[in-house]
C-alpha positions as CSV (number, residue, x, y, z in Angstrom):
1,M,113.1,163.0,64.4
2,T,113.7,162.4,68.2
3,T,117.1,160.8,69.7
4,T,115.2,158.1,71.1
5,A,113.4,157.3,67.6
6,L,116.4,157.5,65.6
7,G,118.1,154.9,67.8
8,A,115.2,152.3,67.2
9,L,115.7,152.2,63.5
10,S,116.5,149.3,61.6
11,A,119.5,148.8,59.6
12,H,117.7,149.2,56.6
13,E,115.7,152.7,57.7
14,L,119.0,154.0,58.6
15,L,120.4,153.5,55.2
16,A,117.4,154.4,53.1
17,G,117.8,157.6,55.9
18,Y,121.4,158.6,55.0
19,K,120.7,158.1,51.4
20,A,117.6,160.9,51.6
21,R,119.7,163.0,54.0
22,A,116.6,163.2,56.6
23,F,119.6,162.4,58.8
24,S,123.1,161.5,59.2
25,P,125.5,159.0,60.8
26,V,126.6,161.1,63.2
27,D,123.0,162.0,64.4
28,V,122.6,158.2,64.8
29,A,125.7,157.5,66.4
30,R,124.8,160.1,69.4
31,A,121.4,158.7,69.9
32,V,122.7,155.1,70.2
33,L,125.4,156.3,72.2
34,A,123.1,158.3,74.7
35,R,120.7,155.3,74.7
36,I,123.8,152.9,75.8
37,E,124.6,155.5,78.6
38,H,120.9,155.2,79.7
39,W,120.4,151.5,79.9
40,E,124.5,150.2,80.8
41,P,123.4,150.8,84.8
42,H,120.8,148.3,84.6
43,I,122.2,145.6,82.1
44,A,125.9,145.7,82.0
45,A,126.0,144.8,78.4
46,T,129.1,146.0,76.9
47,W,132.5,146.0,77.4
48,L,135.4,148.7,75.5
49,P,132.4,151.6,75.0
50,R,134.2,153.6,72.2
51,P,132.2,156.7,72.2
52,D,135.0,159.0,70.7
53,A,136.1,156.2,68.1
54,A,132.6,155.5,67.3
55,L,132.1,159.3,66.6
56,A,135.2,159.5,64.4
57,Q,134.1,156.7,62.4
58,A,130.7,158.1,62.1
59,R,132.0,161.4,60.7
60,A,133.8,159.9,58.2
61,A,130.8,157.7,57.2
62,E,128.8,161.1,57.2
63,A,131.5,162.5,54.8
64,R,130.9,159.6,52.5
65,W,127.3,159.9,52.5
66,A,127.8,163.4,51.5
67,R,129.5,162.9,48.4
68,G,127.3,160.0,47.4
69,E,130.1,157.5,47.8
70,P,129.3,155.0,50.6
71,C,132.0,152.6,51.2
72,G,129.9,149.4,52.0
73,A,126.4,148.3,52.4
74,L,126.7,149.1,56.2
75,D,128.3,152.6,55.9
76,G,127.5,154.5,59.3
77,V,125.1,151.8,60.7
78,P,126.1,151.3,64.3
79,I,127.2,147.9,65.5
80,T,128.3,145.8,68.2
81,I,130.8,142.7,68.1
82,K,131.0,140.0,70.8
83,E,134.3,140.2,72.8
84,N,135.5,136.8,71.7
85,I,135.5,138.2,68.2
86,A,138.7,140.0,67.9
87,T,139.3,143.7,67.0
88,I,143.0,144.9,66.0
89,G,144.7,146.4,69.2
90,D,141.8,145.2,71.7
91,P,142.4,142.2,74.4
92,V,140.2,139.3,74.0
93,P,139.6,138.7,77.9
94,L,136.8,135.5,76.7
95,G,134.8,136.9,79.9
96,T,137.3,135.8,82.5
97,Q,140.2,137.2,85.0
98,A,142.0,134.2,83.8
99,M,143.4,135.5,80.3
100,T,146.4,137.9,80.0
101,L,145.2,141.3,78.4
102,A,147.0,141.2,75.1
103,P,146.0,143.6,72.4
104,A,145.0,141.6,69.3
105,A,147.1,141.5,66.2
106,A,144.5,141.8,63.8
107,D,140.6,142.0,63.3
108,A,138.9,138.3,63.4
109,P,136.9,137.5,59.9
110,A,133.8,139.0,61.1
111,A,135.2,142.4,62.5
112,A,137.2,142.7,59.4
113,R,134.2,142.1,57.0
114,V,131.8,144.9,58.8
115,R,134.7,147.4,59.4
116,E,135.0,147.3,55.6
117,A,131.3,147.6,55.0
118,G,131.7,150.9,57.1
119,A,129.9,149.8,60.3
120,V,130.4,151.9,63.0
121,L,131.6,150.2,66.2
122,V,130.1,151.6,69.4
123,A,131.5,148.8,71.8
124,K,132.2,145.0,72.2
125,T,129.7,142.9,74.3
126,T,130.2,140.9,77.2
127,M,130.1,137.1,77.4
128,P,130.6,134.7,80.6
129,D,133.6,133.0,81.3
130,L,135.5,131.2,78.4
131,G,131.9,131.1,76.7
132,M,130.6,128.2,78.7
133,L,127.4,129.5,80.4
134,S,123.9,130.4,79.3
135,S,124.4,133.3,81.9
136,G,125.6,136.8,82.1
137,L,127.6,135.8,84.9
138,S,131.5,136.4,84.4
139,S,134.6,136.8,86.5
140,F,135.9,139.6,84.3
141,H,132.7,141.5,83.4
142,A,130.0,143.3,85.4
143,T,127.0,140.4,85.4
144,S,124.6,141.4,82.5
145,R,120.9,141.1,82.7
146,N,117.6,140.8,80.5
147,P,116.4,144.1,79.5
148,W,112.7,142.6,79.6
149,D,113.5,141.7,83.4
150,V,116.5,142.7,85.1
151,S,116.0,140.0,87.7
152,R,116.6,137.4,84.8
153,T,119.3,136.7,82.7
154,P,119.7,137.7,78.7
155,G,121.7,134.3,78.0
156,G,125.2,133.8,77.3
157,G,126.2,137.7,77.5
158,G,125.5,141.0,76.0
159,A,124.9,140.8,72.5
160,G,121.2,139.7,72.7
161,T,120.7,142.3,75.7
162,A,122.2,144.9,73.3
163,A,119.9,144.2,70.6
164,A,116.9,144.5,72.8
165,A,117.9,147.4,74.5
166,G,118.3,149.1,71.4
167,Y,122.1,149.5,71.2
168,G,122.0,150.1,67.5
169,P,120.4,147.6,64.9
170,L,123.6,145.1,64.3
171,H,125.2,142.7,67.0
172,I,127.3,139.5,66.2
173,G,127.4,137.2,68.5
174,T,128.5,133.3,68.5
175,D,127.3,129.9,69.0
176,I,128.8,126.4,69.9
177,G,125.8,125.0,71.8
178,G,123.0,127.6,71.4
179,S,124.4,130.9,72.8
180,I,123.0,133.3,69.8
181,R,119.7,131.4,69.7
182,L,119.5,131.1,73.5
183,S,120.2,134.8,74.1
184,A,117.9,135.9,71.2
185,A,114.9,133.9,72.3
186,W,115.3,135.0,76.1
187,C,115.8,138.8,74.8
188,G,112.9,138.8,72.1
189,T,115.2,139.2,69.1
190,V,116.5,137.6,66.3
191,G,119.5,135.3,66.1
192,L,120.8,133.2,63.3
193,K,123.3,130.4,63.8
194,P,124.4,130.1,60.2
195,S,125.6,126.7,58.4
196,L,129.2,126.1,60.1
197,G,131.7,127.7,57.6
198,R,129.2,129.6,56.0
199,V,130.6,132.8,58.3
200,P,134.4,132.5,58.2
201,I,135.7,132.5,62.0
202,D,139.1,132.7,63.6
203,Q,139.9,129.5,65.0
204,P,137.3,127.4,63.5
205,S,136.1,124.2,65.7
206,L,133.6,121.8,65.8
207,G,129.8,123.2,66.2
208,R,131.3,126.7,66.3
209,A,129.7,129.6,64.4
210,A,129.3,133.4,64.5
211,G,126.1,135.4,63.8
212,P,123.8,138.0,63.2
213,M,121.8,139.2,66.2
214,T,119.0,142.0,65.3
215,R,115.8,143.3,66.1
216,N,114.2,141.6,62.8
217,V,114.9,139.2,60.2
218,A,115.7,141.8,57.2
219,D,118.6,143.3,59.4
220,A,120.1,139.5,60.1
221,A,119.7,139.2,56.1
222,L,121.8,142.4,55.6
223,L,124.1,141.7,58.2
224,M,124.6,138.1,56.4
225,Q,125.4,139.8,53.2
226,V,128.5,141.1,54.6
227,L,129.5,138.2,57.3
228,S,129.5,135.6,54.5
229,R,132.3,137.0,52.3
230,P,135.4,134.5,52.3
231,D,138.3,134.9,54.5
232,P,141.2,132.5,53.9
233,R,141.7,132.0,57.8
234,D,138.9,129.7,57.9
235,S,139.9,126.0,57.1
236,M,136.5,124.7,57.7
237,A,135.1,127.6,55.6
238,L,132.4,127.1,52.7
239,P,133.2,128.0,49.2
240,P,132.2,131.4,48.3
241,Q,128.5,131.2,46.9
242,A,126.8,134.1,45.2
243,I,123.5,134.4,47.8
244,D,120.9,136.7,47.3
245,W,120.0,137.8,50.7
246,S,117.1,139.7,49.7
247,L,114.1,138.1,51.5
248,A,111.0,137.8,48.9
249,W,109.6,134.6,49.3
250,R,110.5,133.4,45.8
251,A,107.5,132.7,43.7
252,D,108.6,128.9,42.8
253,K,108.7,128.2,46.7
254,P,105.6,129.1,48.5
255,L,104.6,128.4,51.8
256,R,102.1,125.8,50.3
257,G,103.6,122.6,50.4
258,V,106.5,123.1,52.3
259,R,107.7,119.9,54.8
260,V,107.8,121.3,58.0
261,G,108.6,119.2,61.2
262,L,107.1,120.2,64.5
263,L,109.2,119.0,67.5
264,L,107.9,119.6,71.0
265,D,110.2,117.2,72.9
266,A,113.9,117.6,72.8
267,G,114.1,113.8,73.8
268,C,116.6,114.9,77.1
269,G,116.9,118.2,79.3
270,L,114.5,120.0,80.9
271,P,110.8,119.9,80.4
272,V,109.0,122.6,77.7
273,E,107.3,125.1,80.4
274,P,103.5,124.9,78.7
275,A,103.8,128.3,77.7
276,I,106.4,128.1,75.4
277,R,104.8,124.5,74.0
278,V,101.6,126.6,73.5
279,A,103.3,129.4,71.6
280,V,105.3,127.0,69.4
281,E,102.3,124.9,68.6
282,H,100.5,128.5,67.6
283,A,103.4,129.3,65.1
284,A,103.1,125.9,63.5
285,H,99.3,126.2,63.1
286,L,100.2,129.9,61.4
287,F,102.3,128.0,58.8
288,E,99.8,125.2,58.4
289,A,96.9,127.7,57.6
290,Q,99.6,129.1,54.8
291,G,99.7,125.4,53.1
292,A,102.5,124.2,54.9
293,I,102.4,120.3,55.7
294,V,103.3,120.2,59.5
295,T,104.1,117.0,60.8
296,P,105.0,116.2,64.7
297,M,108.2,114.6,64.9
298,Q,109.5,112.2,67.6
299,P,112.5,113.1,69.8
300,F,116.1,112.0,68.0
301,M,118.5,113.6,70.8
302,T,118.7,111.4,74.0
303,R,120.0,111.5,77.3
304,E,123.0,109.4,76.3
305,L,123.8,111.9,73.4
306,L,123.7,115.1,75.2
307,S,125.7,113.6,78.2
308,G,128.2,112.4,75.9
309,I,128.6,115.8,74.6
310,D,128.7,117.5,78.1
311,H,131.3,115.0,79.0
312,F,133.7,115.9,75.7
313,W,133.4,119.5,76.6
314,R,134.3,119.0,80.2
315,M,137.2,117.6,79.0
316,R,138.2,120.1,76.6
317,L,137.8,122.7,79.1
318,L,139.9,120.8,81.7
319,L,143.0,120.6,79.5
320,D,142.8,124.7,79.0
321,L,142.3,125.2,82.5
322,D,145.2,123.0,83.5
323,A,147.4,125.0,81.0
324,L,146.8,127.7,83.3
325,A,149.0,129.3,85.6
326,P,147.5,128.3,89.2
327,A,146.6,131.9,90.1
328,A,144.7,132.6,86.8
329,R,142.9,129.2,87.4
330,D,141.9,129.8,90.6
331,S,140.0,133.3,89.2
332,V,137.5,131.3,87.0
333,L,134.1,131.1,88.2
334,P,133.4,128.0,90.5
335,A,130.7,126.8,88.6
336,I,133.2,126.3,85.5
337,S,135.7,124.8,87.3
338,A,133.7,122.6,89.1
339,W,132.3,121.4,85.7
340,A,135.7,120.8,84.4
341,E,137.0,119.1,87.4
342,S,134.4,116.6,87.2
343,A,136.0,115.3,84.2
344,R,139.2,114.5,85.7
345,G,138.5,111.1,86.2
346,L,137.6,110.3,82.7
347,S,139.7,107.4,81.2
348,G,141.1,107.7,77.4
349,A,138.3,105.5,76.4
350,D,135.5,107.5,78.5
351,V,136.8,110.7,76.2
352,F,136.9,108.8,73.0
353,R,133.1,107.6,73.8
354,A,132.2,111.1,74.3
355,Y,133.9,112.5,71.6
356,G,132.0,109.9,69.4
357,A,128.5,111.4,70.8
358,T,129.3,114.6,69.0
359,H,129.2,112.5,65.4
360,A,126.3,110.5,66.8
361,T,124.3,113.5,67.5
362,R,125.2,114.6,64.0
363,M,123.9,111.7,62.3
364,A,120.8,111.5,64.4
365,T,120.1,115.2,63.3
366,H,120.7,114.7,59.4
367,L,118.4,111.6,59.7
368,A,115.6,113.3,61.5
369,M,115.8,116.0,59.2
370,Q,115.2,114.2,56.2
371,P,111.7,114.1,55.6
372,F,111.4,118.0,56.2
373,D,112.6,121.3,54.4
374,Y,112.5,123.0,58.0
375,V,112.0,121.8,61.5
376,L,110.1,124.3,64.0
377,S,110.5,124.0,67.7
378,P,111.3,126.0,71.1
379,V,114.7,127.4,71.3
380,S,114.7,126.8,75.1
381,P,112.3,124.6,77.1
382,N,112.5,126.9,79.9
383,A,112.1,130.8,80.7
384,P,115.3,132.8,81.4
385,A,116.8,131.8,84.7
386,P,117.7,134.4,87.6
387,F,120.5,136.7,86.7
388,D,122.9,135.3,88.9
389,W,122.4,131.7,88.0
390,P,125.4,129.9,86.2
391,S,122.3,128.1,84.2
392,P,118.5,127.3,84.4
393,T,119.4,124.5,86.8
394,N,121.7,126.3,88.9
395,D,123.6,123.2,89.2
396,P,127.3,123.2,87.6
397,L,126.8,119.6,86.8
398,R,123.6,119.8,85.1
399,G,124.6,123.0,83.2
400,L,123.3,121.7,79.7
401,E,119.7,120.5,80.6
402,H,118.3,123.6,78.3
403,I,120.2,123.0,74.9
404,G,118.4,120.0,74.1
405,F,116.9,121.8,70.9
406,T,119.8,123.7,70.0
407,V,122.8,121.8,70.2
408,P,122.0,119.3,67.5
409,F,121.9,121.8,64.8
410,N,125.8,123.0,65.9
411,M,126.7,119.1,65.6
412,G,125.1,118.3,62.6
413,E,126.2,121.9,61.1
414,Q,122.3,122.9,59.9
415,P,121.6,126.7,59.8
416,A,119.1,127.4,62.7
417,I,117.6,130.8,63.8
418,S,115.4,132.4,66.9
419,V,112.6,134.5,66.1
420,N,110.2,135.9,68.7
421,C,106.8,133.8,68.8
422,G,104.9,135.5,72.4
423,Y,105.3,136.1,75.9
424,M,105.1,134.4,79.2
425,D,104.9,135.8,82.8
426,S,108.1,136.4,84.5
427,P,108.3,133.9,87.3
428,S,109.9,136.6,89.9
429,T,108.4,139.9,88.7
430,P,104.5,140.6,88.7
431,G,103.6,142.1,85.6
432,A,106.7,141.6,83.5
433,A,106.7,140.0,80.2
434,L,109.5,137.6,79.0
435,P,109.7,136.6,75.3
436,I,109.7,132.9,74.0
437,G,111.9,132.1,71.1
438,L,110.8,129.7,68.2
439,Q,113.5,127.9,66.6
440,I,113.4,127.2,62.5
441,A,116.2,125.0,61.3
442,G,116.9,123.7,57.9
443,Q,118.6,121.6,55.8
444,R,122.8,122.1,55.7
445,F,123.5,125.1,53.8
446,D,120.0,126.3,53.0
447,D,120.6,129.7,55.4
448,L,118.7,131.8,53.1
449,G,115.7,129.6,53.1
450,V,115.7,129.6,57.4
451,L,115.8,133.4,57.0
452,Q,113.0,133.4,54.5
453,M,111.0,131.2,56.7
454,A,111.5,133.6,59.6
455,R,110.9,136.5,57.6
456,A,107.5,134.7,56.8
457,F,106.9,134.1,60.3
458,E,107.3,137.6,61.1
459,Q,104.8,138.7,58.7
460,L,102.3,136.1,60.2
461,R,102.6,136.3,63.6
462,G,101.0,139.8,63.9
463,P,102.2,143.1,66.0
464,Q,104.6,142.4,68.9
465,R,104.8,144.2,72.0
466,D,107.1,147.7,72.6
467,W,110.6,147.0,73.5
468,P,111.5,147.6,76.9
469,E,113.0,151.1,78.0
470,A,115.0,151.4,81.2
471,V,113.6,153.3,83.9
472,E,115.8,154.9,86.8
473,R,116.6,153.1,90.0
């Protein structure tokens, strides 16, 4: 098998190949490292590439497979981890020059679980300043770009970029308002934001989740099998639960009769572009043809709710920036500083009302979902912005206009996934196509059901375009 072919295999295919001794973890690690070396000048997805360490891990995995004693569910499978998920001994810059680069004292829960399972860490992936942009812009990292069209953004950093470019089959991202799903949508990959607490994190907070980013749903489910294991550091973690993360649609739960809401208007933010609306409607028709009961939904988010969340986050970030030394604060991207600084005039009552919008959004999302098992919607209303814009509006004070479909499920704690449902023309590059993300959200704690619905859609949607390949500049 060629190096290119090895680097493009799924995690399931890699594990089967190791078991059959068709190839080894070292063969695969070399293939993935070669792919990273070829792609990185174009897309800048990684930080802390570690070829020597990855090869050492791959050799250890190769020896275990040779003995027939793999150490875990991911033994020898390459993985990347977003840089805000601590890995022992490595700094955590949070995408910004403002942070002191002190080595992490321990692996964060997600990193610890995949290391225990034998995954081969090939690199950390990038993020924008303090994670507060749906963009690859960063004052610390080079600007990451979209593999489908390098003139466009990949979303919030390098994890989705790495998945689309084939930097191994498994990637871990984080999401507080849509980062996993937006990046997956714009890069044509799968990205699951689990139910709050399903994947332990350190430190937990309102709406924040870590989850898998992969090229297919089966690999996302495999990674969830590992990531969902308990860790005592997460005070908001769900009780450990025995979940069969296999994706066979249960005989007692066929698509026929499944209640599906179709949400095509977020109620706030940017309007849905026509090509995105058509692609999501087509996805709904595919489910309906299998017997699902699809019902159009009225929007449940409002301008006031989104504005409240926006102002709450502005104040939270302002407090973080005010705690920095002046030189560190001055190094933060101007778009981030301007957004935070706009909260300085808020009163205590203003901040309390803004915080109240987070709970009001939770309630609105909960009530809107009651008639349905699952909700279909766009992930983003718009195509990915130019790579050098901080957000789709290119306006620091209107930076959340694209998260009306994603942020409700962070506040409401429901699982939600992005899976590719079509393509649209690039606004800037003739002949280039950009992916379109379908969001499937489920009731709280129904992470498995959301994965099963996404897997069902994969089987219904038909063949996809070939993944992008790097070209020499």
